[in-house]
N, C-alpha and C positions, 0 to 999 in steps of 0.2 A: 414265230415258230419255235419249238423247243430246240435246244442245242443238240440233243440226240438226233432228232429228225433231220436237222441241217447237216450233221455229219454223215448220216446214212445217205442223204441225197447226194452229197459230194462223192461218196464212195461208190454208189450204184450208177451214177452217171445220168440220171434224169430221163431214161427211156421209159416207155409206157409201162414196162413190166417192173419198174423199180418199187412200185407200191407205196411211195411216200406221199405223192400228191403235192410235193413242196416245190415252189419256184424260188429262184435265187435272185439277188440284186446286189448292186454295188461291187465291192471287191470280190465277193464270192463268185459273181458271174465271170470275172476275169480269171480267177483261180480255176474255175470249172472249164474254161476255154483251154487253158494250158494243159489240163489233164485230158480233155477230150482229144486234143491234137495228138496225144501220145497213146492213149488207151482205148479210144473208141474202136471197137472191133468191127463196126459196120463201115468204117471209113476206108476208102481205097488206099491200100498201103503204098501205092506208087505216088499218092498225093501227100497226105500227112502234113508235115511242116513245109513241104515243097522243096524244090531244088535250089532255092535262093539262099545263099549264105547270109545276107543281111536279115532275112526273115528268121532264120534259125538263130542268129545272134540275138534278135529281139526276144525270141522264145526263151532262150537261155537266161537272158536278163530278167524276164518275167518270173521264171520259176525261182530264181535267187531272191526276188523280192517277196514272193508269196509263201515260200516254204523254208523251214530250217535247213541247215547245211546237210544234215544226215539224209533228209528226204531228197534234196537236190542231187546228191551223189547217186542215189538209187535211180532217180529219173533220168539222169544223164546216161547211166549205164543201160537202162531200158531203151532209151532213144537210139543209142548206138546199135542195139540189136534189132529193134522193131522197125526203125525208120531209115536204116542204112546211113547213119551219120558219119561213118568212118571216113568216107571220101570228103565230107564237108570239114572234118577236123584238119584237113590239110590246108585250109585257108587261114591266114594269120588273123583276120578279124574274128573268125570263129574261135580260135584258140584264146584270144584275149577275153572272150566272153565266158568261158567255162570256169567252173570252180575246180581247181586242180585237186586230184586225189590219186591214190595208188593205182586205181584201175584205169584212170585216164592215162597215166604214165605208161602202163602196160600196153594200152592201145597205140600210143605214139611210138613206142619201141617196136611194136609189130609192124608199123608203117614206116619205120625209119628210112628204108631205102627208097620209099616212094614219096617222101616229103619234098615238095619243090623248094628251090633255093630261097624263095621269098618267105617261106614259112619256117625255115630251120632255126633262126634265132629265137623266134617266138616259141617254138617247140622246146628248145633248150631252156628258155626262161621258165616255162611251165614245169619241166622236169626238175629244174634246180629249186624251184619254190617248194615242191613236194619233198625233195631230198633234204633241204634245210629244215623243214618242219619236222621231218622224221628224226633228223640228227638231234634237234633240240630236245625231243622227247626221249630218245633212246641212248644217246651217247653217255651221259653221266651214269645212269644205272649200269650200263655195260662196263664202263671203266671201273666203277666201284666193285662190282661183283667179281669180274675177272682179275682185276688188280689185287683184290683181297685174297682171292683164291691162289694166285701166284705166290703171294707173300706166305700164306699158310703152307703151301706145298714145299716151299724152300726153308721153312722154319725147322729147327732141330731142338729137341728137349735135352740134348747132351752137347752143349757147346764145348769147344776145345778150351783149354786152360786160358789161352790168351784172349778168348772171346767172352769170358765171364764178366758180367756187370756186377761187381761185388756189392755195391750200394743197394741195387734193386734186389739182389739175391738175399742179402741180410734182412731187408724190409719184408720180403715175401716169406721169410722163415722165422720171424721173431717169436712166433708161438712155440717154436722148438728150442727156445733158450734154455740152457742147462745151468742153473744157478751154481751148483757145486763146481762145475768146470768153468763157469763164467765165460761161456761161449755159446754160439749158435750152431746147432747141427743142421745143416741145410738138407732138406729132403728134395728140394727142387732148385736146380740151377737156372738162373736167368742170364741169357746171353745178349751181347750187343747185336743189333740187327746187322747182318752182313749184306753187302751189296748183291743184288741178284745178278746172275750171269747175263751177259749181253743178249744171249738168246737162250731162254729156258724152255720154251715150248714152240713147236711148229704147228700152225693152224692151217688146214686146207679146207676151203669151202668149195665143194664140187657141185655146180649148179646145172640142173636140167633146164635147158632154155626152150623146151617145147611150149607151145602157146598156152596150155592150161596152167603153166607154172609162173605166169607173168607177175602176179602180186608177190610171190615168194622170191623171185629174182630181184625185185625192187628192194624188198626188205633186206635180203641177203647182201646186196651191194652196199647198202648203208652200214650194216653191221661189219662188213668186211673193212670198210674205211675206218670205222671206230677201232676195231681190233688192230688194224695196222698202225694206229697211232700209239698203241701200248708198246713201249720200246723193248720190253722183255719177251715179246712175241714176234715170230716171223710168220706173217700171214700171206697166204697165196689164194687166189681166186681162179678157179678153172670152170669154164662154161662149156657145155657140150650139147649137141644134137646128134647127128650122125658123124660129125667131126668134132674135134676138141680144140678149144681156144684158151690159151693161157692169158688171162687179163691182169696178171699180178702187177705189171708195170703201171697200170692205171688205178690201182687200188686206193691210192690216197685221194683220188677225185671220183666219188661215186657217180657223178653225172657223166664224166668221160667213160667210166667203166660201163655204165648202162647203155651208152650209145655204141659200145663195142659188142653188145649182146645181139644175137640174131634170133629173136623169138619166132617160133614156128619150126617146121621141119620134123624129121624123125628123131629117134632116140637110140643111142648106143652106149648104155651104161658101162658095159664091159670095157670098151675102148677108153672111156673116161677114167675108170678105176686103174686101168693099165698105165695111163699117163701119170696119174697121181702117184702111183706106186713108184714110178721112175724118178719122181721129184722128192721123195721122202728119204732123208739121209740119217735120221735118228728115230726109228720107229717107236721106241718106248717113250719118246718125248713129243709124240705127234698126236694131234686130234684131227681126224678126218670126218667132216660133216657132209654127207651126201644128201642133197636136197632134191628129191625126185619122187614122182608118183609111181615109179618102178614099172611103168609099161615099157618093157624092154623090147627094142626092135632088133637087137643083136643076138648074141649067143647067151641065153639065160643060164645054162649050166655052167659055162665058163665064167660068167659074171659072178655067180655065187661062189665058185671055187676061188676066184680072185679076192672076193670080200673075205672069205675064210682065211686065205693066205695073209692078207693084211692084218687081220686080227691075231693070227698065230705069230706074226712077227712082233707083236706088241703094240700095234697102232690102236688107239682108242677110236673105234669106228661107230658113228651114230648115223642113222637114216631118218631124215625128216621128210615125211610124206607131203608136208606143206609147211610154209613159214608165213602165216597170214592170219587175218581175222575173219576169214570167209566161212568159217564153220567146217563141218566134216568134209574132207576132200574125197574125190574119186581117186582110187589107186588100185594097183594090182595086189589083191589080197594074198594070193599064193606066194608071190615073191617076197612080200613083207613078212609073211609067216615063216618062209624059208630062212630069211635073214635072222629073224628072232630065234629060230632053232639053232643058229650058229652062235648065238650069244650077242648078236648085233641088234640093239633095240630099234624099232621102227614105229614112229608115231608122228602125229601132226603137232606142231608147236605154234603158239601165238607169239607175236613179237615181244610182248611184255614178259613172257617166260624165258625167252632166249638167253638173256644175260645170266640168269641163274643156272640154266642148262650148261652154258659154256663154263661157268665156275665149277660145276660138278665134274665136267669132263676134264678140265685142266688138273683137278685134284685126283683124277683117275678113280672117282667114285663109280659105283654101279649106277649107270645112267638109267637103266630100266627101273631100278628101285626108286631113283629120284622121280621119274615120271609117275610111277604109281603113287608115291607120297604126295605128288601135286595134282592128283586126280586127273591125270592125262591118260586116256585109254590106249593100251597097246593095240597094234594091228592084229587081226586074226584072219585065219584062212577061210575061204569058201563063203564069205558074206555077200 
């Protein structure tokens, strides 16, 4: 059979109406069986993979052998939704079979209080593996971008007399040598690097822990730990639903921080901003990143007034509607547009863009202009 027909047969599922007239053999038959178990619409959904944890574990092993990791992650996510596998994720042998990813971590966190004791260590191991993989990918770019931004933000073009590096100043100004005076006239002074203050910026990550924000919470927790490792920053992580939880004490360990999150529940952004406001002691040296889809369950008008007050005090406020790779998020367009009207940019950000975003915020650049320059669309009302 042609490769094209084989692929169409795999995609359409082999029912009478698929029109290919193609039969499968060998490994393709087994691949087709794993797809049928998940996507056959005629199958009784109460059956599917069955309620047997070993059977599900075998299925997970099969898909990892037959498909690339990107496809495996999609199938795992679909299986959780279509076949009710959340309960089966509570079994340790099941957890050992899955391919860990950000969405699986979000599922585990949403089930945190329901995970039986026998599965807790396995669940933590799964979360830690994902966190360590993310840290390997994100830590160095974040430290480079934000550390460089801090250095530039503290640099001066007018060093004091005692801070001038005369050798470098002369070299930088040799083109201004005056033969008749036999001297260099410096147009630019070069200073010795001064030590950064012990705390030059306060970073507040304010995380909406409603269920739809699961992937964003995972990424934000990793970034929080990386930012906390930069000594010239003071990083705080605040999580909220209808209550507010200060997770700053756990910020150095993102796994511990994540298990302190309570995914699900309602949303009171106004209360969260009020708490953050009470923890800010140097507004003009503070960057507040609100990570929320802005579906406010509290007082919307007061939430906007509080955001405006924070900005008026000099806080660099940014709203991320999502911090993930999941594409365009669902969010409250009117609240996003209202924040934008106050001069508070609101947009979704992918993890690879976040280090440069923080660098721009630390330097007090126009973050809205930064987003536009990076082809990140701003939120708009009434969409």
